[in-house]
N, C-alpha and C positions, 0 to 999 in steps of 0.2 A: 504493500500500500504506500501511497505518496507520503503519509505522515510517519511511516516507520523508518527507523534508522538502519543504515546498511550494516551487515553483519561485521564488517571490519571496523566499525566504530566511527566511520566518517559521517559527515553531515547528512541529514535526510535528503532523499532524492525528491525533486520537485516535478510535478506534472508541467506540461507546456503552458497550461492556463495559469498555474500558480506562478511560474516564472514570469509570464507576461504581466501579471498583476503586480508582482514585486518590482519589476523593471519600471512599470508605469509610476508606481509610488516614488521610486528613486528619482525618476525624471522630474516629477512634480516638485520634489524637495529641492533639487538643483535649480529648477526654474524659479521657485520662490526666493531662493537665496541669491538670485541674480546671475545665474549661469548664462553662458553664451546662448543666444537665440538658436533654438533647435534647427531652424531653417538654414543656418550657416554651417551646420555640421551634419550633413545627410548621413544616415546610417549605412548607406551603400555607396559604391563608387561614384565618380562624377557622371552627371547626366548630360545628354545632348538636348538642349532646349529646356523650357520650363516644365515643371511637374504639372500634369493635368489630372482632373478628378478621375478620369477613366484609367489612369496609370496606377492608382493606389490599389494595392493587392487585396487588402482585407479591411473590414470595418475598423478594427482596432488601430490600424495605421493612420486613420484620420485624426486620432486624438492628439499626437504630438504636433501635427500640422495646425490644429485648432489652438493648441497652447501657444504656438509661435505667433499666431495671428491676433490673439486677443490681449487686451489689457489684463493685468493680474487679477483684479477683483471680478471681472467678467468670467475669466476661466475658472476662478475659484468658485463662483456661483454654480457653474455647470458641473464641476467636479465634486463638490462637497457632499459628505454624508453627515453622520452624527458621531460625536466623540472621536473614536479612532478610525472611522469609516469602515469598520469590519463588516457590517451588513452589506455595504456597497460591494465589497470584494467577495463576500460569501455568495451573493446573488450570482456572480459569474462563476465562481469556483464550483458551486454545487452541480452545475451541468456536467462537470467532469466525473461525477459519481455515477452517471447513467451510461450504460453501454448499449449499443445498437446491435440487434440480431439481424444479420444479413441472410436473406433467403435467395436460393438459386432456382433455376428452372421456371423463370417468370418471363413472360413476353414483355420486353421493354422497347418494342417498336415505337410506342407513343407514350410520352409522359405528360402529366397535366398537374400543375400546382394550383389550379383554380379551386375556389370553394363558393358555395352559395350560403349567405348568412343574412338574416333579417330581410329576405326577399331580394337581395342584390347579389350579383355575381362579382367576385373579386378574382383578379389574376393570381393573387398570392394571399396566404393567410396572415401576412405581415402588414400591420397598420401603423400609422404615425400617431403615437400617443401624445398627450398634452405636455407641452413645454412652454413655460411662460417667458415673457420679456425677450423674445428672440431677436429683437433689434439690438440687443446687447452683444449679439454674435455676428450680425451682418446688417448693413443699413436697410436692406429690404425686409429683413425679419421674416415674419410668418407669410408675407406675400410670396416670397421665393419658395417657401415650403408648400404653399397651396398650389403653385404652378407645378412643382415637382410631383405633388400628389395627382394632379390632373394628367400629366404626361405618362405617369406610371400606373394610372387607375388604382391608386392606393387610397384606402379609407383614411380620413384625417379627423383626429380629435383635437379640438381647439381649446386652449387654456382660458380660464376666466381672466388671467393676467396677460393675455395676448397684447402685443404692442401694435397690432394692426386690427382694424375694425372687422367684425364678423361678416358684415355685409360684403366687404371687399374680398374676403377669403372665399365666401360662397361663390361669388362671381368668378374669381380666378380658377377655382376648382371645377366650376360648371356642374356641380352636384352638391347634394346636401352634406353637411358635416355633423359631427357629434360635438356638442358643447359640454365641456367639463365644467362642473359647478363647485366653486367655493361659495357657499350660500351666505356667508357672513353671519354675524350675530343679530342682525336686524331683519325681521321677517318681511318688512315692506321692501327691502332691497332684494331679498330672495325672490319674492314674487316678480319684481321688476326685471330681474336678470333672466328668469325663466321666460317671461313674456317676450322680452326683447330677442332672446335667442331663437325661440320658436318662430317669431315673426320674420326673422332674418333668414330662416332656412335651415335651422338645426333640426334634424329629425330624431335626435336622441339627446336627453339630458343625462350627464354622467356625474352623479353625486360622489364627491370624494369624501370618504369617511375616516381617513387616517390622520386628519389634521387636528382634531379636537384635543387629543392627549398631549400634543407638542406645542400648542399655542402658547407663545411666550416663554417656552422652555426648551427650544431646540438648540442644542449645543453644536453649532456648525463650525468646528474649529478650523477646518481646511479653508472655508470661505473667509473666516476672520483673519487667518494668517495671511492669505492672499491680499485682503483689503488693506492690511497694515503696510504692505509694500507698494500700494497704489496711491500715488500722491495727487491724482486728478480730483478736481471738484466738479461735480456734475449736477448743478441745480436744475438744468433743463430736464433731466431724467428723474431726479429725486427731489420732489417739492420739499423745501425746508430741510434738505438732506435726509428725508425719510424715505423708506422703501415700501411703504404701505401700498399694496396693489390697488386699493380702492381710490387712491388719490391720482392715479395716472393711467390705468388701463382703459381703453376706449369703451369696453362693455359697461363701465360705470358712468360714462359721460352723461351729464345732465341729471344725474340722480342725486338726491340729498343724502350724502354719506356722513353727515355730522354725528349720527348716533352709532356709527360702525366703530367697533373697537377690535374686532378680530375677524379672520376669514371663516371661522366655523362657530356655530352656536355651542356654548358650553354644555348644553343638554341636548346633544344630538341622539335622541332616543328613538325607539321604534315608533312611538307616538308622533314624534317629529317627522319621521319618514312617511307615516300615513298622511300627514298633512301635506307633505311635498307631493306624494303620489296623487293627491286630489287635484292639484293645480297643473300637473304636467299632462299635456294632452297627447304627446307622442310617447316614444319609448323612454323608459327610465332605467338606467344602469346604475349599479352600486360598485364603486371602485375603492379598493383598499381592504378587501376581505381576505383573510389568511387562515380562517378556521372554518370547520364544518358547521359549528353552531351559528356563527354569524351568517354564513351562506344560507342556511335553512331559514333563518329569520328574515333575511332580505327578500328571499323568494316569497315567503308567506305574506310579506307586507307589500307585494306588488312589483318587485324588481323584474325587469324583462331580461336582464343579464347580470352576471356577477363577474367582476374583474379582480383576479388575484393579483395583488400589488402591495408592496411596502414603500411605495413612492421612490423606487430606486435606491432604497436605503437612506433617503433624505429625512424621513420622519420618525425613524425608530432605530435603535441599536439592539435588536433582539437576537441577531446572528442567525435568524432563520431565513433561508433563501426561499424566494417565491416558488421556484420550481418544485421544491419539497412540499409546498402547501397545495399544489394543484390536485394530487390524487385525493386528498381529504375533502377538498371543496367539491370536486366532481362527484365523489361518492355521496356527499350530503345532498347535492342538488338533484341527483337521480334523473338527469335528462330533462327536467322540467323547463330549464332555460339554458342558453349557451353559457359556458365558462370561458372567459378570456384571461390572459395573463400578461404581465410585463415584468421586467427587472433582470438585468444582467445578460440579456440576449445579444450575443456578439457574433454568432456563426449560424449558418444554415442548419448545421447539426443541432444547435440549440432549439431552433424552431421545430425541427423534426421531433425532438424529444418531448417538447411541450405538447405537440399534437398527439403523440403516442400516449401520453399520460392523461389525455382527455380534453385538452384545451381546444376550442374551436378556432381561435385566432390569437396572434401574438403581437404585442405592442413594443415599439422601440422608442426610447426617449433620448438619452445622451447621444447616441450615434447620429441622429439627425442634426443635433446641435454641432457636433464635430464637423460633419460634412458641410453644413451651412457656413460655419465660421471659416473653413478653409477655402471653399469654392463657391459659395452661394447656392443658387438653385441646382447647378450641375453637381455639386457635392452631395446634396440630398438625393438626387437621382442616382448617383453612383452608389451611394449606400444601399438604396433599395435594390439596385441591380445586383449587387454582391449577394445580398440575402437570397434573392431569387435564384441566382446561379448556383449558390452553394446548396440551397434546399433541393433543387432539381438533381444536383450531383449525388447527394446522399440518398435521395429517393431511388435513384438508379442503383447505387451501390447496395442498398438494403433490399432491393427487389420489390419495391412498392411504387408502381408507376402512377398512382393517383393519391391524393390526400385521403380519400376514403379507404384506401388499402392499408393505411398506417393504423394498425390496431394496437391494443394494449400489450400484446406479446412482442411488439417490435423493440421494446427497450427493457433492460433489466438494471436494477440498482445493484452495484457491485457488492455492497455489503449485505444484500438481502437475497441474492441469487441462490 
C-alpha cells in the first residue's frame, strides 16, 4: 500500500497522485515566498512558439500556469481549503483507492460518452460546477466560461457570486443554466434571488447547504497567507475593502441587502427547505450532502437531485473525500432522484469511477478556474476536452463502450476487494 513503509526501512512509496499533490503544495509554498515566476522556468525543455491551451497535456498542468498568471490573493482564493487543506488533497487522493476492472471480448467499434439527464442530452457527464468571482481569474470571467460551455455543450452551474450577470450567461450559452443559491440570512433576499434566477432562464435552483456551519468561522489559511503577500488595493472589486458577495455580485443588484449578515441562514433546517421548495417553480437540487441521512431527508422534502460535495474542501476539514461518500448517498436515495458529485476530479478515470459508484454526473470547479486564468475561454474548452478524451480512453480500456455499460462491478476499492 502507498502508506506502508518499504521493507528496507526507506521512506514510504508515494502513488503518482500523492506525488503530484505534494509537488503542487511545494510549488505553492515557493510561489508565496516569492519564487521565480513558474512561466520563466518551464518544467520541460525549450518550446518553439508560445504555449497554447491545446498543448497542455492534462488538467493538473493548468494549475501552475494559473498560478503564474494570477495575483497572489486571487490564486490563493482559488487554491485555499480549510486549516491544513487536507480535505482538498484527500478529495483527489481518494480516487486512487479505487481500481478499475477491465473487461475483454467487448465490441468497441463505437463508443459514446453521452448521457440523458433531466430530459436533456449531454455529450459528457462532466459539468461546470459553480465558481464565484471568476473575473478575479480573467477579465471576461464567467462570460468566457459560458461561451466554452456552449461550444462544448456542457451543462453550467452559475454561482450566486458570479461577476457576470445571469442574463448574459444564459444568452452566451444559448441554453438554460443551473443557478447555485447562497440564500443569505434574509428570506426576502432568498425569494428575490430565486425569482430573478428563474426569470432569467435558470431551470434549476441549486441550494448549497454546507455553508451554515462555517459562516464566520472558516479558517482559510492558504488564502490568508497569499493575501499577506499581495500589496494591491482593490476598492473597485471590494467595497470598503470587504469581500461580502452581496455587496458586489450582479445577482444582488438593486436588492436591499442592508439586513444581510451572512450567505446562509443560521437555521437552515428541513422546515426551511420546505419553505424554499414552495417558492421554487422548477427543479430544486441540494448541494453539499455527504451522508445517507441527509440525502434521504433532502429527497423526502422535495429535492429533485442530490449533489455530493464538500465545497472542494473549502468549507470543512473532515478529511472525508466526496468520492467515498457517493456509495452511501446512492444507497440512501435508492434511485428516486439523480446523485451528482464534485470534488477532486482531475482525470477521466476519476469521472469513470464516480459513474461506476452511482453518480449520474460529475462537476468540476478549480480546473475550470485554472484553464480560465491561463487561457480564457480556450483554456476552459481545453479542460473539458481533456476530460472527454480521457473518459473515452478509459471506457475503451475497461470494455465499457457507453456510460450505461459502466456498472457497479466496474470498480473495486483496494482495501475492500
